[in-house]
N, C-alpha and C positions, 0 to 999 in steps of 0.2 A: 528404481526410479518408478514413481507413481504414473498414474494413467490420466491426471487431471493436473496440469502444469500452468501456473499463474507466473509469467515473467514478468515482475513488478518493476520494469525498468523500460523506459522508451528505447527503440533503436532505430536506426536509419536503413538498416539491411536484414529482413527479416526471412529471407529465403531458406536459410537452413532450418529455421523454426518450423516452417509448413511442411517440412519433410520428416518431422518428429512424429512418432505414432502415437496416439492418443489424444487428448483434449488438451490444446493449448490455446491459451488466453493471455492476451499481450496488452500491456498498460500503453495507452494513447494520452496524450496531453496537448496535441496541436494538430492543425490540419495537415501538416506533414508527415506526423507519424500515422495518423489515421489512413493517409495517401499510401504509405509505405506498407502497411497491415493488408490493406486491399490489394495492391501492386503485387505483394510477394506471396499471395495466396492463403494468407491465414483466414480463418472463419469468425474468431471470436475475439472481443476487445473489452476491456475496462476502462472507463475515463479516468485517469488520474487526476486529483483535484488537490490544489495546493491548501492545505488548511491551517498554514501558519508557518511551516519551515520551508523558506523559499528556495528549495534545491531543484525541485520539478513540479509538474502538475500545473495544470491551467487554473486560471481565476474560476471561483464556484460558479460565478454568473455566466461563464463560458461553456460550462459542461453540457447544457442540453443542446446548444447548437452542434457541438462536436459529436454528440450522441446522433443527432440528426444527420449529420455528414457521413457518419459510418454507417447507419443503415441505408443511406441512399447509395453507399458503395456496395452493399450487399454483405454487410458485417453484422454479425449477432452483438449487440451490446449487452453484456451481461450484468453492468451496473457500476459502481463507483469504487474508487481506491482512493484512500488519504493515509498520510503518516504524520502524526502528531509527536514527531522526534523530538521537538523542541520541548516537549514535556518530561521528556526522560531524566533529564539532570536536575529536575526540581525536586529537592529532598523533602519538603514538607507533603505530606500525603495530600491533605486538604488542598493546598495550592495547585499539586500536580492533577488532581481531580478537577479542579476549577479550568485549568488549561485544557484538559482533555474534553471537558463539557463545550468549551467555546469552540476547539476544533470540530468536534463533532457535529455541533450545529450546522457548522459550513457544509459539512459533508452531507448530513441529512437534506439540507435545502437542496443541494445539488442533485443528490438522489431523486428527490421529487422532480426534477426537471428531466433527468435521464431514464429513469425507470431500471428495470431488471432486477434479477434476484440477489445481486451481490452487493453488500456494503462492507468492504474490506479495508481494515485498518488495524491500528493497535501497534504495540511493541513490547518488549520484554518489561519496560518499566510501567506499562499501562494497561497489561493484559487482563488485570481483574478489575480496573476502572472503567473501561471502556464497556459500556452496555449497549452501545448504540449499533456497534458493528457485528454482522452475522458471521464473519471471517476474521480472525486475529493472526496478525502476522508478526509474532513474537519468534525472534531468531536467535538472539542473543544468548538467551538462556542456555543454549546448548554448551557453550563454554564461559559465560558468565564473566565478562571482562571486570576488572576491578571497579570500574566507575558505578556499576550497580550494587556493590556491596553496602552502599551508604542508604540504600532504599528499602532494607528489610524485606526483600523478596524471597520466596520459599525455594530459592534454587542454590546450588551450591557451585563455586568454581571448579571446573574440570581438571585445571592444572594449577592447584593451589600453591605448589612449591616453586614452579616456574613463575607464577605472578608474584610471588614474593620477592624472587630475584628481579625481576623487570621492575617492580615498583621501587 
């Protein structure tokens, strides 16, 4: 286990995280998740911004206000995080690049309001297209599910025989 952990999901009970040794940064995307982080003893957060995949994250225009709230509660705001996961299934590389660029424009704008050293984003399908983030969160490459095979990425499936059986 590393000494710098980013939990890229919002939680409503962070007490166990506060006991983890090392640097722990928690993603927050609402007043409630900011309050949980402060209440449960965490010290650092990153503002999760919805950049087009409406699964979590605040609206880009809300990011600055959430960062201000976190700072008022004594939290260090390390920056912003977004996930352009809706770009991952786009097979045409130029179109995927366009979706990534649109998403990152939202994240960069939010970062201007939030501040901090982190602009965390990316995924296996956009790791080499995302030139805006200074931290890339590509994780699927470790096993490479079959959906990524169509994208021409430089990774191999870890379990190709099993993937053939499942497909």
